[in-house]
PAVOMAR-850115 format. One line per 5 residues: number of its first residue (from 0); their letters; for each residue x, z, y of C-alpha. Coordinates in steps of 0.001 Angstrom, whole numbers, plus 500000, padded with zeros to 6 digits. Example, Ala and Ser with C-alpha at 12.3 -4.5 7.8 and 13.67 -1.06 7.14 Angstrom:
REM PAVOMAR-850115
0) AS) 512300,507800,495500  513670,507140,498940
***
This chain:
REM PAVOMAR-850115
0) MNVLA) 491393,577894,485703  489495,574767,486580  491966,574007,489343  494942,574350,487005  493276,572101,484453
5) AHSTN) 492639,569512,487106  496256,569582,488195  497308,569201,484576  495060,566157,484143  496356,564531,487323
10) AEAMM) 499931,565131,486251  499308,563442,482904  497692,560473,484630  500621,560152,486972  503060,560264,484054
15) RKLFV) 501132,557531,482240  501098,555388,485396  504823,555920,485881  505440,554990,482246  503471,551753,482642
20) MLVLM) 505390,550903,485810  508695,551535,484063  507639,549334,481156  506617,546564,483554  509866,546891,485503
25) FSATA) 511851,546758,482278  509845,543743,481073  510300,541932,484382  514031,542592,484285  514187,541447,480687
30) WAGEY) 512307,538197,481207  514190,537446,484413  517406,537562,482412  515934,535461,479622  514672,532867,482093
35) EDGHA) 518049,532579,483804  519858,532388,480459  517462,529662,479381  518096,527750,482591  521858,527980,482088
40) AYNKK) 521508,526756,478489  519305,523856,479615  521913,522761,482141  524476,522753,479324  522039,520642,477262
45) DYAAA) 521814,523434,474678  518084,522915,474354  517645,525103,471257  519107,528080,473120  517045,527313,476221
50) IKHWR) 513846,527237,474174  514776,530521,472471  515341,532319,475775  512265,530869,477446  510045,531656,474471
55) KAADL) 511076,535313,474607  510329,535532,478301  507121,533488,477974  505830,535888,475320  506483,538719,477796
60) GDANS) 504339,536866,480360  506968,535250,482586  505280,532337,484384  508503,530428,485090  509462,530516,481407
65) QSSLG) 505949,529506,480332  506116,526549,482705  509623,525554,481540  508690,525859,477883  505588,523759,478556
70) YMYFN) 507840,521094,480043  509961,521089,476865  506877,520658,474673  505427,517964,476928  508597,515871,476927
75) GIGIQ) 509708,516666,473371  513065,518040,474506  514704,520067,471744  511353,520425,470043  508570,518215,468682
80) RDYKE) 506373,516837,471434  503075,518711,471639  500829,518032,474641  498269,520676,473675  500892,523411,473433
85) ANRLY) 502366,522208,476706  498969,522522,478390  498408,525988,476921  501695,527172,478384  501127,525373,481687
90) KLAAE) 497735,527059,482004  499177,530526,481346  501757,529930,484059  499340,528194,486438  496879,531079,486310
95) QGETT) 499705,533301,487532  500250,530957,490481  503294,529052,489181  503185,525926,491339  504920,523402,489075
100) AQSNL) 502647,524346,486183  499588,523909,488421  500769,520454,489410  501633,519426,485833  498317,520716,484571
105) GINYY) 496575,518634,487251  498444,515536,486099  497487,516132,482472  493820,516603,483310  493958,513486,485497
110) YGNGT) 495447,511251,482807  494023,513001,479763  497384,514064,478333  496652,516457,475475  493200,517143,476847
115) KKDHA) 490025,515346,477812  490215,513593,481168  488677,515830,483798  489271,514648,487350  487404,517567,488894
120) EAVRW) 489687,520005,487086  492697,517892,488010  491754,518047,491686  491279,521828,491456  494805,522348,490130
125) FRLAA) 496284,519805,492532  494706,521668,495456  496149,524983,494289  499602,523449,493871  499362,521573,497195
130) NNGDV) 498456,524793,498979  501723,526178,497623  503615,523167,498983  504164,521223,495738  505147,517674,496762
135) VALNQ) 503861,516061,493567  500419,517551,494162  500523,516649,497863  501341,513035,496983  498696,512859,494274
140) LGYMY) 495978,514249,496532  497166,511963,499312  496672,508978,497028  493196,510172,496016  492095,510520,499642
145) LKGVS) 493700,507180,500509  491842,505282,497786  488714,507448,497554  489008,507836,493781  488409,510488,491119
150) GVKQD) 485455,512068,492871  487374,512492,496129  485712,510922,499174  488007,508563,501045  489523,510294,504066
155) LEEAY) 492447,508390,505561  493326,511101,508058  493489,513718,505305  495585,511348,503195  498008,510952,506081
160) NLYMS) 498220,514722,506600  498938,515343,502915  501655,512707,502778  503095,514091,506010  503274,517590,504481
165) AAEKG) 505229,516192,501538  507402,514066,503845  508355,517088,505928  509583,518731,502729  511967,515829,502248
170) DVSAQ) 510037,513849,499626  511282,510258,499934  508190,508548,498511  505978,510454,500953  508288,509600,503856
175) LQVGT) 507968,505923,502931  504182,506263,502871  504139,507977,506265  506162,505065,507620  503643,502592,506199
180) FNYDG) 500683,504585,507530  502197,504477,511025  503056,500785,510691  499534,499804,509607  497640,502441,511594
185) IGTKK) 496161,504101,508490  494821,507600,509112  496727,507734,512385  497271,505666,515498  499346,502542,514856
190) DVEEA) 502883,503365,515954  505521,500806,514980  508313,502807,516569  507382,505884,514542  507205,503734,511415
195) MLWYG) 510700,502456,512094  512024,506016,512398  510601,506936,508988  511790,503704,507367  515230,504297,508860
200) LVAES) 515346,507840,507494  514400,506713,503995  516658,503656,504124  519650,505907,504822  519028,507637,501497
205) GNAAA) 519499,504272,499769  515800,503578,499136  515530,499814,498587  511852,499502,499564  512545,501155,502925
210) QTKLG) 515589,498964,503477  513419,495901,502883  510681,497068,505263  513243,497938,507916  514901,494562,507399
215) YMYAR) 511617,492762,508083  511202,494752,511313  514615,493554,512497  513816,490008,511370  510507,489961,513273
220) GESVE) 511644,491977,516272  509131,494762,515784  509904,497660,518174  513448,496247,518432  514959,492948,519478
225) INATE) 515311,490414,516690  518545,491083,514842  518961,488611,512006  522375,489996,511061  521036,493518,510563
230) AMRLF) 517985,492186,508730  520144,490234,506288  522462,493242,505800  519503,495430,504826  518046,492769,502543
235) RLAEK) 521389,492380,500784  521621,496149,500300  518159,496231,498758  518051,493010,496706  519448,494550,493513
240) DDPNA) 516662,497126,493245  513858,495454,495174  512780,491891,494327  510913,491790,497653  514298,491990,499386
245) QSAIG) 515426,488961,497400  512248,487222,498515  513037,488226,502109  516424,486519,501840  514516,483414,500797
250) YMYFT) 512359,483852,503909  515515,483958,506080  516706,480633,504623  513222,479118,504839  512867,479950,508542
255) GLGVK) 516542,479467,509401  516731,482970,510822  520386,483962,511178  521398,481275,508673  521208,477511,508493
260) QDYTE) 517700,476496,507448  517789,475499,503792  514559,475077,501833  516404,474605,498558  518299,477869,498998
265) ANKHY) 515081,479576,500040  513314,478437,496886  516250,479587,494753  515791,483123,496072  512002,482898,495829
270) KLAAE) 512289,481858,492190  514640,484714,491275  512398,487206,493056  509230,485731,491541  510657,486113,488041
275) RGSVV) 511256,489796,488840  507620,490246,489839  507693,489890,493625  504155,488902,494591  505279,487588,497983
280) AQSNL) 507880,485364,496326  505347,484088,493786  502984,483207,496613  505620,481519,498783  507046,479533,495896
285) AINYT) 503555,478447,494835  502866,477096,498317  506153,475189,498295  505346,473662,494908  501952,472640,496309
290) TGTGV) 503378,470995,499429  506681,469821,497953  508742,471775,500462  512311,471975,499195  511162,471143,495656
295) EKNYA) 509286,468365,493918  505546,468881,493909  504491,470684,490769  500793,471529,490760  500893,473181,487341
300) EAMRL) 503588,475610,488483  501819,476065,491806  498645,477004,489934  500474,479415,487623  502279,481224,490413
305) SKLAA) 499244,481250,492696  497168,482908,489996  499828,485545,489348  499922,486499,493023  496231,485965,493742
310) EKSDA) 495199,488298,490943  497328,490955,492665  495310,490424,495859  497832,488326,497768  495721,486586,500416
315) AAQMN) 498074,483627,500925  498044,482917,497183  494260,483203,497067  494103,480758,499958  496453,478335,498178
320) LGKIY) 494460,478586,494961  491328,477725,496919  493091,474628,498272  494176,473586,494771  490606,473806,493444
325) LEGLG) 489023,472237,496522  491315,469206,496456  491642,469011,492673  495425,469217,492737  496583,468975,489133
330) TKKNV) 493239,470268,487940  489592,469299,487998  488040,469651,491439  485944,472817,491540  484339,473578,494903
335) EEALR) 482629,476746,493684  485942,478169,492453  487608,477129,495698  484987,478993,497722  485397,482085,495540
340) WYKLA) 489138,482268,496203  488724,481444,499890  486267,484319,500255  488649,486739,498560  491375,485711,501004
345) AAQGN) 488974,485765,503944  487884,489299,503075  491494,490331,503640  491468,488727,507059  493172,485434,506193
350) AVAQA) 492257,483260,509171  492928,479913,507480  490610,480838,504617  487926,481914,507100  488248,478598,508933
355) NIGYM) 488043,476659,505658  484883,478469,504629  483432,477654,508035  484252,473984,507453  482563,474043,504029
360) YDYGQ) 479335,475412,505554  479633,473100,508555  479709,469979,506400  477847,471221,503316  480917,470983,501115
365) GVVQD) 479905,472640,497841  477353,474807,499663  474078,474267,501468  474881,473124,504997  474428,476072,507352
370) YAEAM) 475626,475789,510951  474992,479443,511735  477116,480532,508773  479759,477982,509719  479927,479374,513256
375) RWYKL) 480188,482939,511932  483230,482085,509819  484820,479948,512534  484553,482812,515016  486191,485258,512611
380) AAAQG) 489152,482896,512338  489166,481986,516016  489357,485663,516961  492706,485700,515131  493912,482704,517113
385) DASAQ) 493356,480027,514477  493501,476699,516323  491490,474694,513763  488613,477178,514002  488745,477086,517800
390) LNIGV) 488655,473271,517667  485613,473281,515380  483739,475790,517538  484372,473438,520459  482962,470544,518431
395) MYGNG) 479837,472567,517571  479211,473437,521226  480035,469900,522344  477563,468342,519884  474981,471126,519904
400) KGVVQ) 475387,471779,516171  473444,474952,515397  473828,476076,519018  472565,474953,522416  474849,472209,523662
405) DYVQA) 477275,473785,526133  480138,471742,527587  481652,474758,529333  481982,476621,526027  483207,473461,524304
410) HMWFN) 485881,472904,526959  486957,476557,526759  487475,476435,522981  489224,473045,523109  491482,474438,525831
415) LAAVK) 492418,477482,523702  493345,475289,520732  495118,472717,522917  497454,475395,524278  498626,475879,520677
420) GDAHS) 499484,472183,520492  496404,470943,518618  496278,467212,519389  492597,466787,518455  491665,469519,520901
425) VKNRM) 493635,467867,523703  491733,464626,523097  488329,466344,522808  488945,468354,525964  489494,465104,527871
430) IVAKK) 486317,463602,526426  484097,466575,527269  485674,466970,530732  484302,463542,531687  480811,464946,531206
435) MTQQQ) 481422,468024,533376  481508,468809,537072  484684,470204,538647  482908,473532,539001  482121,473584,535262
440) IAEAQ) 485719,472713,534372  486999,475522,536608  484570,477928,534928  485730,476822,531455  489374,477287,532414
445) KLAKE) 488606,480757,533796  486818,481702,530571  489751,480436,528499  492214,482606,530442  489984,485649,530050
450) CQARN) 489615,484961,526324  493397,484740,525915  493799,488022,527792  491421,489658,525300  493386,488217,522363
455) YKNCD) 490470,485889,521541  488034,488804,521042  484460,488665,522421  484894,485229,523967  481247,484089,523851
***
């Protein structure tokens, strides 16, 4: 009796389980049809029908429909825009593992769209979506690791790996980033050839930024022989969509690379590109207005353009702005402001700015004279091959300014700058050589050769 009862109970349980499974199978079939019908309606731009189908399926728990309906609410397509409702639907879908919803929810938490900004929550959803291969999430996390923002510790190698994952899935923006990472050696070993492969891949898809970068590589002969014709072809392809390509055409005319050198034509292209927001063009045009190269000197315009580019961290523009303030070109002389802009440029590795700061400390120009600080800045610039800095280091050693007088070191530094054609260094080398023995001169020449072989690094 007890056994029969037990069998009866088990049978009822099995029937209930089977009923639930049938209901779920029916529901899944139903919402799959609704989702597909909604997708077809969306493609026909029948947004009202798409929303109707997706709402039915979303109410039945279909994650794809919840995500799609959230998209409609977020963008106000066929329905009044409602960020909060979009996030509610995204969350329902995201909790079921729907990747696009996870990524979109991360974006909304990151920017505070329809919810309070919450970068920790944004990162959580981005990670879930990235683990599922979502390229938007991979790119967003890559950016966070690259910049070290939003509570994410900077990790350049991780940034590179994330961008690479997106690039391998065919994402063009990630492929461009991978090219740049290889070109600059960010998060990976510097590999110009690898960078060129990525730029070439993206350029073939018609991406203007990649065409411009690839054009510069041909113009400079980086990993390939200089090919001005190919560089100009790529710049012309890109100039409509990329103002930096238009600026690059100006560079070709300015340097006479593959075309007859023409400063006026160069400035015409720089001006067009500058008006479109090209920072490089703004900087180059500002310098030409300062020096009067191909245009009449115009310090007011030079100042305006320099500020535009300098405020966007262009080192050459920061350097030029420092020059304008230091020399009082079209404005009141302001040594403190000059030093501020020089230091911003120097922090980015601008050798001329580093040398100028060294000169200001060397001669107490707007700062307290400090030979040790002058030498420090000169050596930073000299290590990049700056001839004026090498000359001034030679002068400091020759005169014993802040260092023990050392004719061998003086001769070495004069020699390094003289090789670059610096006339003052040639003259100073002759002067100091008269005070040296032949053995000392030979030692100085040996040191100069060794310094050149080390690319001016560790030459003390």
